[in-house]
N, C-alpha and C positions, 0 to 999 in steps of 0.2 A: 574408578572407571576401568573399562576393559575394551579390548578388540577381540574379535574372533580370529582364530588362526587363518581362516580363509581371507579375511580382510588384510592381515599382515602380509600374506604371500602375494597380494595384489599391489603392495606398495612398490614404487619404482625401484627403490634401493634394494629391496629384497628380490625383485624380479631379475635384477642385474646379476644376482648370484646363481641364477638358473635353479631355483628350488624344485625338489621333487619329493612328494610324500611317499615314504616307503611302507607305511602302515595303513590301516583301514581309513576309508574316506570320512567316516563319521568323526574322526579326530579334527577335521577342519572346523567343526563347530565349537571347539574348546575355547574358553575365554582366557585371554592373556592380559595380565595387569601390568607387566613390566618386561623389558628385554634386558638381558644380562649376558656377559661373556666371561668365560673362565677356562683355564686349562688345568685346574687343580682337581685331582681325583676325589679328594674329600670335600667337594664343594657343597654337598647336600646340607649339612648343618648350618651353612651360612645363608641359605635361601628360606624364604618365608611362605612360598607357595604362590602359584599363579604366574610364574615367570616363564618366558621363552629363553632357554639356555643355549647360547651359541658356543661352539668349541671346534677346534681342529682335531681333537682326539689325542693331543699330545700326552695328557695325563693317563690315557688308556692304552697307549702303545706299549708300555713296559709291563703290562699285567696280562694274566691269562684270561681265557674265555669265561671262566667262572666268576672272576672278579668283575669283568665287564657286565655280566648279567646282574651281579649284585649292585653295581653302580646304577643301572637302569631301575631296578626294583626300589632302591633307596630314594631315588628322585621321585618315583611315582608315589611312594608312601608319604613323601613330604609335599605332595600335591603340586609339584612342578607341572606346568601346563603342557610344555612341549620341549623337545631337544632338536637342535639343528647342527649337523656335523659337516664341516667343510672337508671334502676329500681332495687328495692330491699332495697333502703334506705328510700327515702321520699315517694315513691309510689311502690305498689306491681306490678303495670302495668301502662302503659301510660294512663292518664285519657282520656276518650272518647272525651270530649270537645276539648282537645288539637289536637287530630287526626282530628276531623271534621273541626276545624277552620284552621288547617294547610292545609288541602285539599282545602278548600274554597279559601285560600290566595295563593295557589300555592307554599307553603313552604314545602320542603322535611323535614320529621320528622322521625328520626331514634331511634329505641329502642336498648339500650345496655344491654344485659342480663347477662354479666359477668363483674366483677370488674377489671378494669385495670386503674392504676393511670392516671388521665387526663394529668399530666405533661408529661408522656411517650408518650401518643397519640399526644399531641400538638407538642412535640419536633420532633417526626417522621414526621408529616405532614409538619411542618414549615421548617425542614431541607431539605426535598425534594423540597419545593417551592424555598428556597434560592439557593439550588444547581442548580435547573433548571434556575433560574434567572442568576446565575453566568455563566452557560454554554451558555445561550442565549446571554449574553453580550459578552462573548469571541468569539462566532461564528459571531455575528454582527460586532465586532471590526475587526476580521480577514477579513470579507467580505468587510467592508468599506476600509480597508488598500489596499486591492487588487483593488477595483474599482478606487480609487483615483490615484493609481499607474499607471493604464492603461488609464486614461482619455486623456492624451496628445496624445497618439498614435491612439486612435480610436473614441473618442468622445462618443456621445449618443449610437451609435450601440454597442460599446465596453462595455458600462455600462450594457446593457441588456444581451449581450452575456456572459460576465464574471459572472454576477449575476446568470444566469441560470445554468452555469457550477458549480458554488460554491454550490448552493442550491439543484440542482438536480430537479428543477421544471421550467416550462416555465415562462418567465417574459416578460411582455408587458409594453410599455411606450406609452401613448396616450395623446392627448390634452384634454382640458376641454369639447370640443364638442364630445369626444368619438372617435376621429380619431386616429387610431394606427399609430404611427410614426416609431417605431422600436420594434423588439421583439427578444428574445433569447430562444433557446431550443425548437424550434417548427419544426415540420416535414412536415406540410401541411397546406393549407388554412383552412381545417376543424379543425385542431388542434388549429389554431389561434382563430377561432370562439368559440371553447370550452374553451380556456384559458381565454378569455374575459368574458364568461358567468359564468364559474365555478371558482370562486376566493377563494383562501385560505387566502389571506391578501392583503391589498391595502394601499396606502399612497398618499397624495396630494403632488404635486410639486409646490413650490412657488419660483418665481423669482422676486427679488426686491419687496418682500412683496405682490405680486399679484399672484393669482392662475393661473398656466400655464397648468397644466395637472395632470396626476396621474400615479402611478406605480401599476401594478397588478401582484401578484404572483399566478400562477394557482394552482388548486387543484390536478393536475397531472403533469407528467414529460414531457408533450408535445407530447407524443406518445400514450396517453390514459391510461397509467398505474398509478393507484392511489398511492399517496405518503403520506398516513396519518401519522401524527406525532406519536411518540412512546407512547405506553400505559404502558410501563414497569413501575412497581410501587414498585420495591425493595427499601428498605431504602436507601436514598441518601448517608448517611454516610458510607455505605458499598461499594459504587461505586468508581471506578477510572475513569479517562477520557477514558481509553481503554475499560472499561466495558460498556460504553454507546452503545446502538444499532447503527447500521449504519445510520439510519435515525433519527438524533437528532433534526431535525427542527420541533419542536412542534408548535402549533398555536401561542403561545406567542413569540417564537423565530422568527417565520415568520413575525409577526406584527412588531417586532423590525427591522428585516432585510428590510422590505418594506420601513420603514422610512429612513434607511441608503441608500438604493438604490435611493430613492427620492432625498436625499441630493446630491448624486453624479450626478444624472440626472440634477438637478437644475444648478450645476456648468457647465455641458456640454452644456446645453441650453443657459446659459448666455454667455459662450465663443463663441458659434456659432452665437449668435445674434450680437456679437461685431466683427465678422470676417472681416467686411469691413474696420475696423480700422478708420472709419470716426467719427467725433464728432456728437453729436445730439442724438435724440431719436432713438430707435430701428427701428421705422417706416421709417424715412428719408433715411438712407443708403439702406434699402431693396428696397424702391420705386425707388431710383436712379438706383440701379442695374437692376431692372426690366425694367424701361423705357429706359435705355441705352442698353438693350439687353445682359447684362452680364449673362452668363449661371449660373443658380441656380438649383441644383438638387431638385427633388420634396420633398425629406425628409428634406433637408435644408430649403426649402421654407415653409413647414408646421411648422417647428420649429421656424423660424425667424418671420413668420406671427403671430404665437401664442404668441411669446415673445412681439410683438408690440400690441397685443390685439385683433387680428383677428383669430377666431376659426371656420372656415366653417366646417360643418359636411361632412362626407364622401359622395361623389356624388353630393354635392351642387355646383351650378355654381356661379361664381363671376363676377363683373363688374368693369372695369377700369374707373376712372373719372379724368378728367383734367379740371381745371377751373382757371379763373382770378377773383380776387375780390379786390375792393378798400381797404377793411379792411380784411386781411387774417383771423383774429380771427372770424369775423362775417361769412366769407365764410366757414370756418371750421365748425362752429356751424350749418350752413345750411345743409352741407353734412351729418353731424352726425344726424341731425333731420330727414332728408329724408331717411336715411338708416333704413329699417325695419329689425333691427338686430336679433330679436328673441333670444337675448342673445349671438349672434355670434360675436358681436363687429364690428369695422370698422377700417381700416388702412388709416391714413391721415398724410401727411407731405408736407413740402415746398421744392421743388427742382428747383433751378435756377429761382426763382420768380413765379413759378406756384404752385397751389394747386393740389397735386396728391392724389388719393384715390383708395382703393379697398374695395368694399362692397359685402356682400352676396346677390345674386339675389333673388328676391321674388319668391319662388317656385310655388305659385299658379298663377302667372301672365303669360298670353299667350305671352306677349312681355315685358320681365323683364327690358330691357334697356329703352323702351319707358315709362314704368310705373315709373321707377326711375327718368327719366328726367322730367316727369310731376310733381312728388313730389318736385323736386328741384325748378321748375318754380313756383309752388304754394307757396313754402316757401319763395322764393325771393319776390313774390308779397305781401305776408302778412307782411314781414319785411318792405317793402317800404310803405305800408299803415300805419304801426306803426310809421313811421317817421324816421326809421333808414336809409333809402335811400341807402341800399346796392344794388349794381349792381353785379350780378354774371353772368359771361359769360364762356361757356365751352361746353364740349361734354362728352357723355357717350359711352363707348366701348361696344362691343358685349359680351353676356354671354358666359363664357368659364369655363372649369375645372380650379381648382386652379393652376395646373401645367402650364397653358397657361395664367396666369394672366398678365404676361409681354406683351403678344400680345394684349390683350384687352386694356391695358394701352397705348400702342404705337398707336393703332388705335384711341383711344380717343384723344391723343396728336395731331396726324395728322389732325383729324377733327377739333380740337379746333383752329388750325391755320387759318381756314377759317370762324371762328365765330366772328362777329363784335358785336353782342349782343344776349342775350338769351341763352337757353340751348337746345341742340339738341342731337340726337343719331348719332353715327358714320355714319350710312347708309344715313342720310340726307345730308351728305356732299360729298358722293362718286363722284357725278358728278363734283363738284368743284375741287376735288382732281385729277380726271382724266384730266380735262381741264388744271390744273396746270402743267401737264407734257408736255403740248404743248407750243412751243414758240409763240410769237405774230403773226408771219406770218402764222403758221399752224392754229392757232385759227381763223384768218381772213378768210383763205381759207375754213375752216369747215363751218363757218357761211354763206359765200357767195355761196358755192357749194350747200348747202341744203336749205337755206332760201332766197337766192338772189332774186328769182322771187317774193317772198312775200314782201320783203323789197322795191323793186322797185315799186310794185303795191301800197303799203302804201304811198310811197313818192309822187306818181302821183295822188292818189285819196283821200289822207287824211284819209285813213282807218286804221284799227288796226289788220290786219290779223296775224302778227307775235305773238302778245300777245295772241290773241284768240287761236292759235294753241298751244302755250306754256301752257296756263291754261288748255285747253282741255286734253292735254297729261298728265299734272301733276295730274289731277283729275281722272286719270284712264279711260279716254275716256267716262266719264259720262256726258251726255248732261245737265241733271238737275243741277248737282253740278257746272259745268262750267258756265252755264247760270246765276246761282245765284252769283257766284264770279264776273262775268263780268257785272252784272246788266242788262242782256238782256232777252228778251222773247226767248223761245226755237226756235220759227220760225226764228227769226233774227239770232240766233246762227247757225242754220242749213244752212242758206243762206251763212254766212261767211265761214263755214266749206266746203261747196260745192265749193265756189269760190277758197279756198286754195287748195283743191285737184285738181281742174282743172289747176291751175298754177303750182303745184308741179309735176303733172303727175302720182301720186300714192295715194293710200288711206292712211289716217292718222293712221288707226288702223292696218296697215300692220306690222306684228311682225318683219319682216326683216329690217324695216326702223325706227321703233318707237324709239329704243334706241339712234340711231345716231341723229334723229330729236330732241329728248329731250336734248341731249348734245349741239346741235347747238343753240337751243332756250335758254338754260341756258347761253351759252357764249354771245349771243346777249343781254340778260337781264343784264349780268354783265357789258358789254360795255356801256349800257345805264345808269345803276345805279351802278357804281363801289363801 
């Protein structure tokens, strides 16, 4: 616990000594954790920092100005909060070199013009400190009891709500990425932004020894009204509990309260992470819920994802990943390596023999899914060149908000069913998935109705019109790219395309027919190369 120097100078026992600050006014805001008196010149090593040191200067009277400057510098380096020198005994006034060096060191230096026993001053200051500590502990204990009593009924939201009611200030709970999961005592989105920006106290939330997020206690009550801690500085031994001001949540009490709230929040987070009741890591049950389409509320999803190590920033997109690997550990390492986490983590687990993952999409990529698939392919190739021989097959789902992570994961799983090798994005298998909805007879009719004339021409003349049309359409009707793929001159390609259009009876780049023709060509290709 602490008092500011300003509060200490307002204590009756200190006022009786006629204190005067000889250094800059900013020093009045320094926090003091204990009051101590000594006349020993070598007192520095015996102090731990934060003290108000009282002295008559007896230990300084027999040394020169250089030694006095050293004395001040040594105390400042040891983080002593302030020095008060009683004049009239060892010195008629405070030596100028002490004042100058204190100013240079940022050490508040106080002149005491009247004689008041140091024991009386120390007892007054330290009693207030102890009383504040006792009150802060009682407040924090009461808050903690209430929070843990309501955990079972309301979880994380109840922690924030009840803490805000107890303290009279807005309370927010956020992940390590800064994403606010829940809040209490807030009246509007504007109040939420202010509560996060203007913080009176904060504490980290740890779950299973890992950082999960943090608790913030706002500087106001959530409606914009300031709730500064009490500056009442009456002697603590003259107070009763009833005599404390209405707002007893001092800065030290709030700091202690934040730690108690964080402890309750950690229990709520851990409980929510285990809500599936299934064994294994926190990642696996969450991924199984998402891929199975089990409804997961957004707040619960943020909490459980954070518990498993994924902390996407607010507004960030995520990608679902589904893969098969001969060695699951090596496949997991590939996915982790490919994920450009930026400190956001990655969610990976094994569900029914498949590797499932959710990663934060690369914000700068025009095609996040394609960029991630390319990194996976590059990683698999490097691993193969290193002799590991790892084969990773799978698909990457579309970029979506975290709330839709299950949909991206399910899209990736559906796409992975059509993958025999390599890594692709979900969109590259849409044609196969649509064809998979057709029975064998319907597929045969689709191919014959659209490509029958080309197939019959190919059979009669030994040509390759079906493949030519397929490549041309898949390369966006680009003659140069299609010719390169087919190893043809552009003139030869145009001759084939003209022949195909004559047989079909419509142009290949007709938007009304292109999609159906692509599906038919894909089905024909699958029939030839299953």
